[in-house]
N, C-alpha and C positions, 0 to 999 in steps of 0.2 A: 818530575818536571812536566808540566802540561804542554801538550802540543796543540798548536792552532792551525787549523786547515787554511790553506792559501785562499785568498779571495778570488772568486771567479767573476769575470765581467758579466754584467747582466745582458741578456739578449735583447737586442733592439730590432724591431721590425723594419723592413725597408721603408715603409711609410713614415715611421717615426724618425728615421735617419734623414729622410728628405726634409721633413718639417724642421728638424734641428738645423740642418744646413741652410735652409731658407731663412730661418730666424737669425742665424749667425751672419749671413750675407746682409740682411736688413740692418743689423746692428752696426756692421762695418760701414755700410753706406751712410747711416746716420752720423757716425763718428767723423767720416770724411767730410760730410756736408757741413758739420759744425766747425771742423778745423779750417775749412776753406771759406767760411762765412766772412764777408767783407772784402773778399779778393775776387770780386766779380768784374767782368768787362761788359759794358752796356750793349744791348742789341735792340733792333727795331721791335716795336710792339707786336708786329705781325708774326714774329718768330717765337714769342714767349711760350706758347703752348707746345712748341716742338723741341724745346731745350730744357734739360733738367734745371729747375730753379728759374727758368726764363732768361738765363744769361749765359755768356761764355765764362768759363772759369780759367783763371791763370793756372798754367800747368797742364791744361787739357788739350786734347786733339779731337777734331770734329770732321767727319767725312761728309761729303756732298756728292751725290751722283745725279747726272742728267741735266745740269744747268749751270752755266757760268753766271747767269743772272742771279741764281740763288747764292752762289759764292760771293758775289758783290753785296747781296743783301746781308750776308753774314758779317761782312766787314763794315757795313755802313753805320751801324750803331756806334761802334768804337770810334770810327773816323769822325762822325758827327760830334762825339763827345770830346774830341781833341787829341785822340791817340794817333800815333803814326802807324801806318800799315804798309806791308810789302807783299808783292805778288811775284812768285817765281815760276818760270816754266810755262807761261801762258802767253804765247806770242800774239794771239788775237784779242788780248784784254784791251778794250777800247777806252780811251780817255773820256769821250763824250758819254758813252754808256755808263761809265763809272760815276761821272758827275751826276747824271740823272738818277742813278741808284742811291745817291746820297753821300758819296765819298768826297772828302776834301782833297783835291788834287795837289794842294800845297804840302800835304803830309802823306803822300803816296809814292812809294819807290817800286819800280818795275825792274825785274831781271828776266827778260823774255827768253833768253837762251843760255841757261847756266851750264849746258853740256853734261858730261858724265860725272862732274863733281857737284851735281845739284844738291845732294844731301849735305855736303860741307858748306855750300852757300846758305842753305836754310839754317844750319846750325850757327853760322856766323851772324845771320840777321837776327835770330831770336835773342842774341846777346844785347841788342840795342833797340829792337822794335817790338812793341807789345803784341801785335797781331800779325802773323805771317800766313799767307795762303800759298799753296804749292800744288802743281799738277805733276805727280811723279811720272817719269817716263818709263818706269818699270815697276814690277811688283816689289814691295818693301818687305823684308824679312822681319821676324819678331825681334831679333837682336838689335837691328838698327833702329826699329821703332822704340824699343825700350831705352836705348841710349839717348835718342832725341827727346823722349819723354822725360828723362831725368834732367836734361838740360832745360826743357821748358819749365819744369818745376823750380829749378835753381834760379832761372832768370825771370820767373813769374810772367811768362809769355803764353800765348795761345796759338794753336796751329789749326788752320782750316785747310783741309785736303780736298782738292778737286778730284774725287775718286774714292776708293776705299782705303782704310788704314787699319792695321792689325789691332791697335789698342785705342780706338776712338771712343770717346765718352758717349757719343750718339752718332748714328748714321742717318743722314737725310737723303731721301730719294724722291725724285719727281715720278710719281706713279702714272699721272695723266696730265696732258697738256693740250691746250687749244688756244688759238688766237681769235680775237673778236674784232669786229669793225668792218669786215668785208661784206658787201651785199651780194647781189647776183652778178658777179663779175666786175664789180666796181667798188669804190670806197678806199679806205686806208686802214692799215692795221692799227688798232687802238690800244689793245692790252693783251697780255698773255696770261691766261688763267690756268693755274697749275694746282693739282692735288699733290701735296707733299706729305710723305710719311716719315716718321722718326722712330727708330728703334735702337736699342743698345744698352750700354751700362748706365750708371748713374740713376737707377730707379726706373729706367725705361725698358723693363723687360718686355712689356707689351707695347706694340706699335701704337703711336698716336698719329692723327691725321689732321691736316688743316688745308683749307682751300685759299690760295693766295693769288693776288694780282702781282706778278713779278714785273720788274722794270721793263717797260716797253717803249713808249714814245715820250712820256712826260711826267713820270712819277716814280717814287721809290716803292718798295714792296708794301702791299697792303693786304689786310685780312678780308676775306669775303665771307659774309654770314650766309646762313641757309637761304635767305631771301634774295641773295645775289647782290646786296649792297656792300660797299666797302666800309671799313672801319676807320678810315682816315678822316680827319676833320677838314682838311683842305681839298679833298676829292682828287679826281684824276682828270687832268686836262690833256686830252689826246691831241690838241692842236697847238700846244704851247711851243713857241719858237725857241730853239736851242740857242743859248748865249755862247760866245766864243770861249772855248775851254782854255784855261791857262796852261803854260808848258808843263810837261810831266817829267819828273826825275826818272831817267832810264839808265840803268847800269848795263854795260855791255857784258855779254856772256863770255 
């Protein structure tokens, strides 16, 4: 009887192993992108280059550091398209600022002080509201983030976190910020220009950067090109008078 020598695994160099791992991650990302196609939540055009696919995805979590105005901008596209939004744990979230950012106050729910049960409040809201924003009062562990992520996927909702999140699809951060409109000790604030970077999962291994005009006095977020001009068709009116904001749905903590 002939004996056959056992097969020995071929030796793979460290470089080849890394290449295979990168290729596998790319294939998984492509499969996930295909599977989630058609389950997108609209965003403002100014944010397209900062988000994987230019949209929020149902089931995804997105971190935002350094700007409540940027959080508002993340919600504005979905709100303008008719979706309900909720904001949890942000007592200073202003109705007038939200309206100027492009949010529909008739479809906005605020829970300013959820207390120590904030995570349960968020989990309950994602059952009925497509886009929920939250400012966690404490660092979130990977286990809690995974459980909420499963609920987001089940309910087909998106989470925008004012801060960092362990399993965010992308993390946005205001790297630079300056206000314009003031002269030599006089004038009025006209706009906040911010450099926003995006990095994270979803094909965003390398950071991307965009220069934005965030909501200041009279407009939603706009993209600023290299020449300093905004990309919005209707422009930025720094002297627009604010209309009376309608009452806001506010849930007691």
